[in-house]
RODO-2510 file (C-alpha; in nm, 4 decimals, decimal comma):
residues 571
     n   res          X          Y          Z
     1     x    -3,5396    -0,0338     0,0570
     2     x    -3,4895    -0,3212    -0,1893
     3     x    -3,2073    -0,3296    -0,4385
     4     x    -3,4572    -0,2751    -0,7218
     5     x    -3,6005     0,0304    -0,5484
     6     x    -3,2487     0,1725    -0,5028
     7     x    -3,1775     0,1134    -0,8713
     8     x    -3,4980     0,2872    -0,9826
     9     x    -3,3853     0,6034    -0,8002
    10     x    -3,1105     0,6230    -1,0639
    11     x    -3,3711     0,6600    -1,3388
    12     x    -3,4560     1,0162    -1,2318
    13     x    -3,3500     1,3364    -1,4087
    14     x    -3,0657     1,3764    -1,1566
    15     x    -2,8657     1,1265    -1,3642
    16     x    -2,7493     1,1670    -1,7232
    17     x    -2,8983     0,9725    -2,0145
    18     x    -2,6072     0,7284    -2,0378
    19     x    -2,6408     0,6346    -1,6713
    20     x    -3,0202     0,5989    -1,6884
    21     x    -2,9949     0,3764    -1,9962
    22     x    -2,7359     0,1525    -1,8293
    23     x    -2,9467     0,1143    -1,5138
    24     x    -3,2631     0,0438    -1,7162
    25     x    -3,0731    -0,2239    -1,9066
    26     x    -2,9707    -0,3936    -1,5793
    27     x    -3,3335    -0,3872    -1,4619
    28     x    -3,4827    -0,5102    -1,7918
    29     x    -3,2367    -0,7981    -1,8262
    30     x    -3,2689    -0,8927    -1,4590
    31     x    -2,8886    -0,8979    -1,4614
    32     x    -2,7093    -1,0510    -1,1596
    33     x    -2,4946    -0,7359    -1,1693
    34     x    -2,7955    -0,5346    -1,0529
    35     x    -2,7747    -0,6756    -0,7001
    36     x    -2,4003    -0,6187    -0,6636
    37     x    -2,4236    -0,2705    -0,8169
    38     x    -2,6832    -0,1381    -0,5725
    39     x    -2,6972    -0,3523    -0,2554
    40     x    -2,4660    -0,1165    -0,0641
    41     x    -2,2679     0,2063    -0,0891
    42     x    -1,8956     0,2032    -0,1607
    43     x    -1,7011     0,2374     0,1631
    44     x    -1,3736     0,4027     0,2580
    45     x    -1,1317     0,1247     0,3543
    46     x    -0,7627     0,1314     0,4460
    47     x    -0,6824     0,2721     0,1006
    48     x    -0,9826     0,4990     0,0529
    49     x    -1,2677     0,4204    -0,1842
    50     x    -1,2069     0,1467    -0,4375
    51     x    -1,4424    -0,0521    -0,6568
    52     x    -1,5477    -0,1852    -0,9947
    53     x    -1,6370     0,0847    -1,2453
    54     x    -1,9971     0,1010    -1,3583
    55     x    -2,3368     0,2390    -1,2623
    56     x    -2,4758     0,2042    -0,9104
    57     x    -2,4100     0,2941    -0,5493
    58     x    -2,1589     0,0083    -0,5151
    59     x    -1,9674     0,1094    -0,8254
    60     x    -1,7141     0,3794    -0,9047
    61     x    -1,8692     0,6301    -1,1421
    62     x    -1,9392     0,9981    -1,2025
    63     x    -2,1933     1,0149    -0,9233
    64     x    -2,0198     0,8171    -0,6473
    65     x    -1,6986     1,0116    -0,7179
    66     x    -1,8963     1,3356    -0,7328
    67     x    -2,0665     1,2569    -0,4027
    68     x    -1,7314     1,1784    -0,2370
    69     x    -1,5746     1,4974    -0,3701
    70     x    -1,8711     1,7171    -0,2807
    71     x    -1,8582     1,5785     0,0735
    72     x    -1,4840     1,6433     0,0878
    73     x    -1,5336     1,9984    -0,0409
    74     x    -1,8033     2,0649     0,2198
    75     x    -1,5704     1,9421     0,4941
    76     x    -1,2657     2,1362     0,3738
    77     x    -1,4656     2,4588     0,3563
    78     x    -1,5437     2,4200     0,7292
    79     x    -1,1868     2,3207     0,8203
    80     x    -1,0094     2,6018     0,6356
    81     x    -1,2408     2,9041     0,6588
    82     x    -1,1366     3,2391     0,5174
    83     x    -0,8390     3,1043     0,3230
    84     x    -0,7645     2,9913    -0,0303
    85     x    -0,8001     2,6126    -0,0256
    86     x    -0,5729     2,4165    -0,2591
    87     x    -0,6030     2,0478    -0,3496
    88     x    -0,3535     1,8547    -0,5648
    89     x    -0,4931     1,5795    -0,7899
    90     x    -0,3061     1,2956    -0,9597
    91     x    -0,4236     0,9816    -1,1378
    92     x    -0,2744     0,6566    -1,2583
    93     x    -0,2949     0,4700    -1,5915
    94     x    -0,6282     0,2973    -1,5313
    95     x    -0,9307     0,3249    -1,7557
    96     x    -1,1158     0,6536    -1,6949
    97     x    -0,8517     0,7796    -1,4489
    98     x    -0,7747     1,0935    -1,6495
    99     x    -1,1454     1,1683    -1,6995
   100     x    -1,2170     1,0991    -1,3333
   101     x    -0,9323     1,3338    -1,2381
   102     x    -1,0898     1,6202    -1,4338
   103     x    -1,4364     1,5326    -1,2988
   104     x    -1,3093     1,5540    -0,9406
   105     x    -1,1296     1,8795    -1,0216
   106     x    -1,4531     2,0239    -1,1610
   107     x    -1,6486     1,9440    -0,8447
   108     x    -1,3808     2,1094    -0,6299
   109     x    -1,3521     2,4215    -0,8441
   110     x    -1,7327     2,4465    -0,8585
   111     x    -1,7080     2,4833    -0,4808
   112     x    -1,4458     2,7593    -0,5100
   113     x    -1,1481     2,5344    -0,4280
   114     x    -0,8260     2,5776    -0,6262
   115     x    -0,6943     2,2597    -0,7902
   116     x    -0,3373     2,1664    -0,8859
   117     x    -0,3994     1,8997    -1,1496
   118     x    -0,1289     1,6830    -1,3061
   119     x    -0,1402     1,6987    -1,6866
   120     x    -0,0737     1,3259    -1,7166
   121     x    -0,0588     1,0181    -1,4987
   122     x     0,1907     1,0228    -1,2143
   123     x     0,2781     0,7925    -0,9205
   124     x     0,0856     0,8175    -0,5949
   125     x     0,3974     0,9057    -0,3885
   126     x     0,4620     1,2051    -0,6148
   127     x     0,1127     1,3271    -0,5278
   128     x     0,1864     1,2837    -0,1565
   129     x     0,5112     1,4778    -0,2005
   130     x     0,3407     1,7514    -0,4021
   131     x     0,0766     1,8169    -0,1345
   132     x     0,3495     1,9317     0,1037
   133     x     0,5815     2,0775    -0,1604
   134     x     0,3051     2,3047    -0,2958
   135     x     0,1582     2,3712     0,0527
   136     x    -0,1812     2,2256    -0,0370
   137     x    -0,4635     2,1652     0,2072
   138     x    -0,5181     1,8189     0,0698
   139     x    -0,4732     1,5817    -0,2190
   140     x    -0,6607     1,3208    -0,4204
   141     x    -0,5289     1,0389    -0,6334
   142     x    -0,7396     0,8273    -0,8670
   143     x    -0,6047     0,4734    -0,8465
   144     x    -0,6940     0,1168    -0,7592
   145     x    -0,3338     0,0157    -0,6925
   146     x    -0,2783    -0,3390    -0,8266
   147     x    -0,6452    -0,4421    -0,8572
   148     x    -0,7738    -0,5927    -1,1861
   149     x    -0,8439    -0,3606    -1,4831
   150     x    -1,2165    -0,3219    -1,4102
   151     x    -1,1359    -0,1404    -1,0822
   152     x    -1,0563     0,2189    -1,0041
   153     x    -1,0378     0,4130    -0,6808
   154     x    -1,0058     0,7383    -0,4911
   155     x    -0,7612     0,8198    -0,2123
   156     x    -0,7803     1,1358    -0,0033
   157     x    -0,4759     1,3045     0,1524
   158     x    -0,4628     1,5783     0,4157
   159     x    -0,2279     1,8784     0,4350
   160     x     0,0569     1,6682     0,5807
   161     x     0,0698     1,4626     0,2601
   162     x    -0,0594     1,1493     0,4348
   163     x    -0,3874     0,9706     0,3751
   164     x    -0,6735     1,0836     0,5960
   165     x    -0,7002     0,9320     0,9449
   166     x    -0,9326     0,9980     1,2410
   167     x    -1,0950     1,2320     1,3042
   168     x    -1,0883     1,3632     0,9466
   169     x    -1,1735     1,0336     0,7732
   170     x    -1,4923     0,9654     0,9677
   171     x    -1,5968     1,3297     0,9482
   172     x    -1,5468     1,3288     0,5702
   173     x    -1,7401     1,0034     0,5350
   174     x    -2,0293     1,1565     0,7299
   175     x    -2,0238     1,4557     0,4963
   176     x    -2,0104     1,2287     0,1910
   177     x    -2,3097     1,0203     0,2963
   178     x    -2,5115     1,3332     0,3730
   179     x    -2,4708     1,4562     0,0137
   180     x    -2,7639     1,3797    -0,2159
   181     x    -2,6769     1,3154    -0,5778
   182     x    -2,8729     1,6196    -0,6925
   183     x    -2,6596     1,8382    -0,4631
   184     x    -2,3321     1,7638    -0,6422
   185     x    -2,1838     2,0672    -0,8177
   186     x    -2,0446     1,9332    -1,1452
   187     x    -2,0016     2,2635    -1,3324
   188     x    -1,6358     2,3424    -1,2715
   189     x    -1,4347     2,6623    -1,3093
   190     x    -1,1191     2,6025    -1,5158
   191     x    -0,9812     2,9384    -1,4006
   192     x    -0,9182     2,7721    -1,0628
   193     x    -0,7058     2,4918    -1,2138
   194     x    -0,3253     2,5115    -1,2121
   195     x    -0,1724     2,2432    -1,4322
   196     x     0,1335     2,0502    -1,3112
   197     x     0,3779     1,9212    -1,5729
   198     x     0,6995     1,7169    -1,5874
   199     x     0,8934     1,9902    -1,4046
   200     x     0,7506     1,8539    -1,0778
   201     x     0,9135     1,5158    -1,1506
   202     x     1,2589     1,6715    -1,1113
   203     x     1,1696     1,8287    -0,7765
   204     x     1,0353     1,4953    -0,6517
   205     x     1,3289     1,2923    -0,7874
   206     x     1,5818     1,5276    -0,6278
   207     x     1,4048     1,4833    -0,2933
   208     x     1,4145     1,1039    -0,3374
   209     x     1,7898     1,1138    -0,3998
   210     x     1,8524     1,3472    -0,1082
   211     x     1,6532     1,1336     0,1371
   212     x     1,7324     0,7853     0,0086
   213     x     2,1030     0,7649    -0,0748
   214     x     2,4024     0,7302     0,1564
   215     x     2,7103     0,6185    -0,0360
   216     x     2,8386     0,5871    -0,3910
   217     x     2,9993     0,2445    -0,4075
   218     x     2,9897     0,0274    -0,7210
   219     x     2,6870     0,1934    -0,8798
   220     x     2,8442     0,1913    -1,2260
   221     x     2,8827    -0,1890    -1,2132
   222     x     2,5348    -0,2888    -1,0986
   223     x     2,3161    -0,4554    -1,3618
   224     x     1,9537    -0,3499    -1,3102
   225     x     1,6354    -0,4667    -1,4817
   226     x     1,3315    -0,2464    -1,4221
   227     x     0,9666    -0,2711    -1,5218
   228     x     0,6808    -0,0340    -1,4463
   229     x     0,4326    -0,3151    -1,5353
   230     x     0,2445    -0,0669    -1,7577
   231     x     0,2118     0,1760    -1,4667
   232     x     0,3112     0,5311    -1,3803
   233     x     0,6740     0,4923    -1,2703
   234     x     0,8041     0,5015    -1,6264
   235     x     0,7935     0,8790    -1,5622
   236     x     1,0241     0,8779    -1,2586
   237     x     1,2219     0,5639    -1,1704
   238     x     1,4538     0,5294    -1,4745
   239     x     1,5369     0,8999    -1,4535
   240     x     1,5967     0,8777    -1,0767
   241     x     1,8313     0,5787    -1,1162
   242     x     2,0351     0,7562    -1,3836
   243     x     2,0509     1,0778    -1,1822
   244     x     2,1672     0,8802    -0,8771
   245     x     2,4623     0,7402    -1,0721
   246     x     2,3483     0,3970    -1,1931
   247     x     2,4722     0,3249    -1,5449
   248     x     2,3449    -0,0214    -1,6421
   249     x     1,9656    -0,0025    -1,6451
   250     x     1,7711    -0,2326    -1,8758
   251     x     1,3990    -0,1677    -1,9117
   252     x     1,1296    -0,4196    -2,0039
   253     x     1,0240    -0,2064    -2,2986
   254     x     0,6905    -0,3829    -2,3621
   255     x     0,5854    -0,3055    -2,0037
   256     x     0,7036     0,0559    -2,0023
   257     x     0,3997     0,1424    -2,2162
   258     x     0,1244     0,2740    -1,9856
   259     x    -0,1947     0,0698    -2,0196
   260     x    -0,5072     0,0250    -1,8119
   261     x    -0,5433    -0,3233    -1,9612
   262     x    -0,2033    -0,4356    -1,8226
   263     x    -0,1746    -0,6364    -2,1432
   264     x     0,1306    -0,8514    -2,0645
   265     x     0,0298    -0,9717    -1,7160
   266     x    -0,2693    -1,1350    -1,5496
   267     x    -0,2254    -0,9053    -1,2503
   268     x    -0,0049    -0,5924    -1,2296
   269     x     0,0984    -0,6816    -0,8758
   270     x     0,4740    -0,6995    -0,8025
   271     x     0,3938    -0,9238    -0,5046
   272     x     0,3279    -1,2023    -0,7561
   273     x     0,6226    -1,3672    -0,9347
   274     x     0,4200    -1,3924    -1,2579
   275     x     0,4066    -1,0125    -1,2833
   276     x     0,7878    -1,0037    -1,3009
   277     x     0,8257    -1,2939    -1,5442
   278     x     0,9260    -1,0772    -1,8415
   279     x     1,1728    -0,8881    -1,6226
   280     x     1,3194    -1,2181    -1,5013
   281     x     1,3592    -1,3348    -1,8627
   282     x     1,5427    -1,0133    -1,9481
   283     x     1,7627    -1,0602    -1,6396
   284     x     1,8869    -1,3915    -1,7825
   285     x     1,9998    -1,2144    -2,0986
   286     x     2,1592    -0,9155    -1,9229
   287     x     2,2996    -1,1134    -1,6271
   288     x     2,1215    -0,8710    -1,3952
   289     x     2,2026    -0,8437    -1,0252
   290     x     1,8607    -0,7080    -0,9312
   291     x     1,5126    -0,7052    -1,0866
   292     x     1,2596    -0,4414    -0,9816
   293     x     0,8919    -0,3974    -1,0634
   294     x     0,6316    -0,1491    -0,9428
   295     x     0,2524    -0,1531    -0,9321
   296     x     0,0350     0,0767    -1,1503
   297     x     0,0312     0,3757    -0,9148
   298     x     0,3977     0,3359    -0,8239
   299     x     0,3871     0,3014    -0,4468
   300     x     0,4693    -0,0705    -0,4138
   301     x     0,7871    -0,2386    -0,5311
   302     x     0,8837    -0,5994    -0,5891
   303     x     1,2516    -0,6923    -0,5829
   304     x     1,4206    -1,0099    -0,7049
   305     x     1,7861    -1,0867    -0,6363
   306     x     2,0135    -1,3825    -0,6931
   307     x     1,9786    -1,6513    -0,4253
   308     x     2,2498    -1,8858    -0,3003
   309     x     2,2126    -2,0966    -0,6174
   310     x     2,2574    -1,7889    -0,8351
   311     x     1,8964    -1,7859    -0,9535
   312     x     1,6705    -1,4817    -0,9429
   313     x     1,4295    -1,5014    -0,6503
   314     x     1,1509    -1,2604    -0,5576
   315     x     1,1874    -1,1390    -0,1994
   316     x     0,8713    -1,1057     0,0045
   317     x     0,7803    -0,7645     0,1449
   318     x     0,9164    -0,8370     0,4900
   319     x     1,2504    -0,9547     0,3469
   320     x     1,2902    -0,6467     0,1279
   321     x     1,2024    -0,4172     0,4160
   322     x     1,4376    -0,6051     0,6496
   323     x     1,7304    -0,5369     0,4153
   324     x     1,6373    -0,1722     0,3620
   325     x     1,5703    -0,0999     0,7301
   326     x     1,8869    -0,2682     0,8596
   327     x     2,1024    -0,0919     0,6010
   328     x     1,9517     0,2519     0,6638
   329     x     1,9847     0,2209     1,0416
   330     x     2,3431     0,1054     1,0037
   331     x     2,4196     0,4091     0,7871
   332     x     2,2535     0,6370     1,0425
   333     x     2,4697     0,4828     1,3132
   334     x     2,7859     0,5381     1,1065
   335     x     2,6867     0,9035     1,0706
   336     x     2,6230     0,9340     1,4478
   337     x     2,2648     1,0381     1,3731
   338     x     2,1031     0,8014     1,6245
   339     x     2,0417     0,9861     1,9503
   340     x     1,7693     0,7695     2,1046
   341     x     1,4763     0,9840     1,9923
   342     x     1,4357     0,8176     1,6509
   343     x     1,1806     0,5608     1,5394
   344     x     1,0844     0,3347     1,2522
   345     x     0,7268     0,2533     1,1510
   346     x     0,5575    -0,0804     1,0943
   347     x     0,2114    -0,2388     1,1031
   348     x     0,0487    -0,5090     1,3120
   349     x     0,0428    -0,7573     1,0204
   350     x     0,4104    -0,7034     0,9389
   351     x     0,6936    -0,9230     1,0704
   352     x     0,8081    -0,8664     1,4279
   353     x     1,1690    -0,8713     1,3048
   354     x     1,1491    -0,4925     1,2886
   355     x     1,1178    -0,4715     1,6670
   356     x     1,4400    -0,6756     1,6928
   357     x     1,6203    -0,4593     1,4371
   358     x     1,5072    -0,1404     1,6103
   359     x     1,6294    -0,2701     1,9457
   360     x     1,9692    -0,3569     1,7978
   361     x     2,0206     0,0010     1,6783
   362     x     1,8706     0,1770     1,9791
   363     x     1,5627     0,3189     1,8099
   364     x     1,1931     0,2615     1,8709
   365     x     0,9665     0,0582     1,6436
   366     x     0,6109     0,1899     1,6371
   367     x     0,3364    -0,0354     1,5022
   368     x    -0,0033     0,0699     1,3683
   369     x    -0,2963    -0,0699     1,1755
   370     x    -0,2566    -0,1879     0,8170
   371     x    -0,1986     0,0921     0,5698
   372     x     0,0608     0,3653     0,5407
   373     x    -0,1841     0,6286     0,6556
   374     x    -0,1168     0,5057     1,0100
   375     x     0,2590     0,5450     0,9642
   376     x     0,1842     0,8938     0,8310
   377     x    -0,0135     0,9588     1,1492
   378     x     0,2858     0,8462     1,3597
   379     x     0,5087     1,0939     1,1759
   380     x     0,2689     1,3826     1,2228
   381     x     0,2221     1,3154     1,5945
   382     x     0,5992     1,2876     1,6478
   383     x     0,6936     1,6109     1,4684
   384     x     0,9155     1,8256     1,6888
   385     x     0,9693     1,5436     1,9402
   386     x     1,0942     1,2327     1,7606
   387     x     1,2612     1,1729     1,4240
   388     x     1,1157     0,9246     1,1767
   389     x     1,3795     0,7262     0,9860
   390     x     1,1946     0,4772     0,7655
   391     x     0,8966     0,2451     0,7664
   392     x     0,7285    -0,0362     0,5836
   393     x     0,4639    -0,3042     0,5734
   394     x     0,4605    -0,6584     0,4439
   395     x     0,2555    -0,5762     0,1340
   396     x     0,5632    -0,4568    -0,0583
   397     x     0,5575    -0,0985     0,0654
   398     x     0,8392     0,1100     0,2141
   399     x     0,9267     0,4746     0,2693
   400     x     1,2533     0,6501     0,3505
   401     x     1,2382     0,9717     0,5487
   402     x     0,9268     1,1836     0,5837
   403     x     0,9429     1,3890     0,2624
   404     x     0,6782     1,1523     0,1228
   405     x     0,4044     1,0503     0,3657
   406     x     0,3064     0,7306     0,1873
   407     x     0,4839     0,4225     0,0635
   408     x     0,7213     0,5263    -0,2116
   409     x     0,8759     0,2913    -0,4649
   410     x     1,1136     0,5518    -0,6114
   411     x     1,3055     0,6348    -0,2942
   412     x     1,2964     0,2683    -0,1873
   413     x     1,4360     0,1544    -0,5227
   414     x     1,7268     0,3980    -0,4898
   415     x     1,8172     0,2501    -0,1507
   416     x     1,7744    -0,1074    -0,2732
   417     x     2,0009    -0,0520    -0,5734
   418     x     2,2586     0,1242    -0,3559
   419     x     2,2636    -0,1805    -0,1264
   420     x     2,2901    -0,4198    -0,4215
   421     x     2,5815    -0,2189    -0,5650
   422     x     2,7579    -0,2051    -0,2277
   423     x     2,7114    -0,5793    -0,1794
   424     x     2,8435    -0,6577    -0,5273
   425     x     3,1453    -0,4343    -0,4734
   426     x     3,2169    -0,6351    -0,1574
   427     x     3,1856    -0,9739    -0,3302
   428     x     2,8421    -1,0812    -0,2049
   429     x     2,4749    -1,0533    -0,2958
   430     x     2,1766    -0,8856    -0,1319
   431     x     2,0492    -1,2335    -0,0490
   432     x     2,3667    -1,3089     0,1455
   433     x     2,3285    -0,9736     0,3203
   434     x     1,9770    -1,0771     0,4266
   435     x     2,1144    -1,3994     0,5735
   436     x     2,3787    -1,2004     0,7640
   437     x     2,0979    -0,9875     0,9111
   438     x     1,9140    -1,3048     1,0136
   439     x     2,2272    -1,4203     1,1960
   440     x     2,2271    -1,0929     1,3897
   441     x     1,8589    -1,0624     1,4868
   442     x     1,6976    -1,4013     1,4191
   443     x     1,5468    -1,5593     1,1094
   444     x     1,1826    -1,4820     1,0368
   445     x     0,9825    -1,6364     0,7554
   446     x     0,6313    -1,5526     0,6402
   447     x     0,3413    -1,6968     0,4476
   448     x     0,0252    -1,5248     0,3243
   449     x    -0,3091    -1,6873     0,2397
   450     x    -0,5753    -1,4845     0,0569
   451     x    -0,9262    -1,6319     0,0435
   452     x    -1,1351    -1,4486    -0,2177
   453     x    -1,5093    -1,4292    -0,1476
   454     x    -1,6883    -1,2022    -0,3956
   455     x    -2,0214    -1,0242    -0,3799
   456     x    -2,2810    -0,9965    -0,1069
   457     x    -2,2666    -1,3660    -0,0140
   458     x    -1,8880    -1,3476    -0,0010
   459     x    -1,8959    -1,0485     0,2330
   460     x    -2,1297    -1,2386     0,4676
   461     x    -1,9045    -1,5455     0,4542
   462     x    -1,6032    -1,3359     0,5508
   463     x    -1,7998    -1,1863     0,8418
   464     x    -1,8935    -1,5342     0,9616
   465     x    -1,5339    -1,6551     0,9350
   466     x    -1,4144    -1,3635     1,1493
   467     x    -1,6933    -1,4346     1,4006
   468     x    -1,5878    -1,7980     1,4241
   469     x    -1,2161    -1,7187     1,4660
   470     x    -1,3087    -1,4615     1,7311
   471     x    -1,5350    -1,6959     1,9292
   472     x    -1,3336    -2,0151     1,8746
   473     x    -0,9631    -1,9240     1,8601
   474     x    -0,7178    -2,2081     1,7925
   475     x    -0,5599    -2,3601     2,1008
   476     x    -0,2464    -2,4823     1,9248
   477     x    -0,0620    -2,3986     1,6017
   478     x     0,2129    -2,6168     1,4535
   479     x     0,2540    -2,7977     1,7842
   480     x     0,2924    -2,4829     1,9942
   481     x     0,0243    -2,3651     2,2368
   482     x    -0,1466    -2,0347     2,1630
   483     x    -0,0405    -1,7965     2,4405
   484     x    -0,1968    -1,4640     2,3347
   485     x    -0,5129    -1,3725     2,1454
   486     x    -0,5177    -1,0057     2,0430
   487     x    -0,8536    -0,8733     1,9277
   488     x    -0,8205    -0,5246     1,7804
   489     x    -1,1960    -0,4902     1,7377
   490     x    -1,2492    -0,5378     2,1107
   491     x    -0,9049    -0,3860     2,1899
   492     x    -0,8197    -0,6782     2,4168
   493     x    -0,5239    -0,9116     2,4637
   494     x    -0,6173    -1,2440     2,6233
   495     x    -0,3158    -1,4109     2,7880
   496     x    -0,4095    -1,7789     2,7904
   497     x    -0,1704    -1,9107     3,0598
   498     x    -0,2868    -1,6431     3,3061
   499     x    -0,6508    -1,6542     3,1948
   500     x    -0,6244    -1,2742     3,1927
   501     x    -0,7707    -1,0237     2,9487
   502     x    -0,5761    -0,6978     2,9135
   503     x    -0,6968    -0,3815     2,7401
   504     x    -0,5117    -0,2418     2,4361
   505     x    -0,6028     0,1208     2,3719
   506     x    -0,2953     0,2448     2,1872
   507     x    -0,4228     0,1322     1,8434
   508     x    -0,7681     0,2250     1,7039
   509     x    -1,0359    -0,0420     1,6755
   510     x    -1,0156    -0,2648     1,3701
   511     x    -1,1557    -0,6031     1,2717
   512     x    -0,8252    -0,7869     1,3147
   513     x    -0,7224    -1,0900     1,5212
   514     x    -0,3655    -1,1920     1,6066
   515     x    -0,2620    -1,5203     1,7675
   516     x     0,0822    -1,5670     1,9241
   517     x     0,2097    -1,9115     2,0229
   518     x     0,4643    -1,9931     2,2903
   519     x     0,7419    -2,0443     2,0329
   520     x     0,6833    -1,7020     1,8708
   521     x     0,4671    -1,8084     1,5781
   522     x     0,2305    -1,5271     1,4828
   523     x    -0,0922    -1,5482     1,2835
   524     x    -0,2964    -1,2442     1,1866
   525     x    -0,6499    -1,2748     1,0461
   526     x    -0,7930    -0,9712     0,8700
   527     x    -1,0559    -0,8925     0,6064
   528     x    -0,9183    -0,6706     0,3307
   529     x    -1,0412    -0,3128     0,3333
   530     x    -1,0202    -0,2756    -0,0444
   531     x    -1,0798    -0,6206    -0,1975
   532     x    -1,3264    -0,9098    -0,1394
   533     x    -1,0701    -1,1103     0,0559
   534     x    -0,9925    -1,2407     0,4014
   535     x    -0,6185    -1,2532     0,4655
   536     x    -0,4124    -1,4804     0,6895
   537     x    -0,0596    -1,3559     0,7654
   538     x     0,1632    -1,6293     0,9107
   539     x     0,5063    -1,5610     1,0608
   540     x     0,7455    -1,8176     1,2094
   541     x     1,0978    -1,7756     1,3402
   542     x     1,4173    -1,9521     1,4436
   543     x     1,7806    -1,8706     1,5164
   544     x     2,0540    -1,9116     1,2560
   545     x     2,4303    -1,9265     1,3037
   546     x     2,5709    -1,9306     0,9512
   547     x     2,4916    -1,9213     0,5836
   548     x     2,5324    -2,2996     0,5817
   549     x     2,2421    -2,3268     0,8299
   550     x     2,0117    -2,1183     0,6166
   551     x     1,8763    -2,3735     0,3684
   552     x     1,7928    -2,6311     0,6372
   553     x     1,6256    -2,3710     0,8597
   554     x     1,4321    -2,2331     0,5627
   555     x     1,2924    -2,5776     0,4849
   556     x     1,1876    -2,6327     0,8473
   557     x     1,0163    -2,2912     0,8636
   558     x     0,8348    -2,3562     0,5356
   559     x     0,7097    -2,6882     0,6778
   560     x     0,5955    -2,5090     0,9915
   561     x     0,3906    -2,2611     0,7869
   562     x     0,2220    -2,5550     0,6128
   563     x     0,1368    -2,7027     0,9530
   564     x    -0,0171    -2,3729     1,0618
   565     x    -0,2268    -2,3616     0,7436
   566     x    -0,3443    -2,7170     0,8129
   567     x    -0,4366    -2,6319     1,1733
   568     x    -0,6364    -2,3314     1,0494
   569     x    -0,7954    -2,5492     0,7766
   570     x    -0,6476    -2,3307     0,5045
   571     x    -0,4617    -2,6031     0,3151
***
């Protein structure tokens, strides 16, 4: 079926007048948007369904959301027969999020499913927490994380509070794609809606404090600057910091106003220094020790601390997680809570430093595919046998304990500020603490390259790039021979020196390649599951003996990353 034929199906009486008019306009004007709006169906990636808002099968709208929710309802009715099914729904600050939240609630209640619906926007981790706290069968959050303003999205959670994983995800997708648009039940039953208000914030915040704090040293003297970057955490983080005992909290007031336009930034992504520019400016005035920003749905956090020159510097995700993980494990050891049956969680694209840290403290480090749903899966499978301590991934996500089954900026911020206060009370900075950790376990440094390739042609280009890297892997990177080629799509590990291909069955199939060189350099190549990008994660390492060594080693590792980029033709 051609794209035009697909579009004309949306001119039938199944669709409302507004939708039909918009589709007819695309057809009449021969708009280039017509092709991108209808050439495929939106897919579930690592973060669920995410896309540009608008009409069409490849857009997020009333009908694609309705189809997804009807499919989910059909599946849940088979999974939980003869019981009252409850689903919690939250939404972030994006355009249409509140309306989409009610739309999704209506489809569920039309199918006889009870809905616990937040009255206003709330962070994604609070939704994850609420699923378990309210004993729900599942959860949905309407969010597109840190994507541009024209995007929105839809994440599905199961009864453990984690995002759906096999076999549920594939089974739900099959149900979704079997739903015809005229089969969607849009006429909801408000009697089946229970509204959730600010009282749930206190329950969530108390759980964050209980699971994410260890000592009370110097909190009253720590100077904090926080920004929600127009997102949802204005509802939770400032209150959590105050309740945890921090006294000096300065907010970037212009960015504490929720807005789907993200008016003061080009991108509301705390991974990018530009998103924290206003917070950094405020830090100069307040002489802050730590700057913190969160993304719109409040699961990611960016942290800046003072470097060896006394200037604010944004830590990358691996550095932040290194500090948090090392500190938490050290506190667990002090409390004699490490028995040998504990583990931390990571992902295959995240730094291997976490294996070294885990080994130092006598715990296991488990690694899964990209996305916190896989860490959630680890937790569920280990329940009753092993104890999860904390986990993170390089994309500025971290979680403490298992009370939330997704990355959680609130609990992570409480730990980070506790560490910063403890460091300051002991006459050092978090940055110096990071260097001390590097002296203990080795210094790792990372680089990330994102190549954006939009639309249908871009998707094909990304496919061809992956095909080429798969069939023609590099033989050498930054002067070191490639020793291992891990292909997670084929589930193989080719050991070059032995000319031997080993099977890897412990991690599900995924279109990811990892190259390891003889000197420990690691390169991961992966198409994004939620954005039109192909990502290259580069990690290099060295040993370090003192703080005085740090600057020289940092420069050499930065040069090495540039060499790797050149060898991969990414420069």
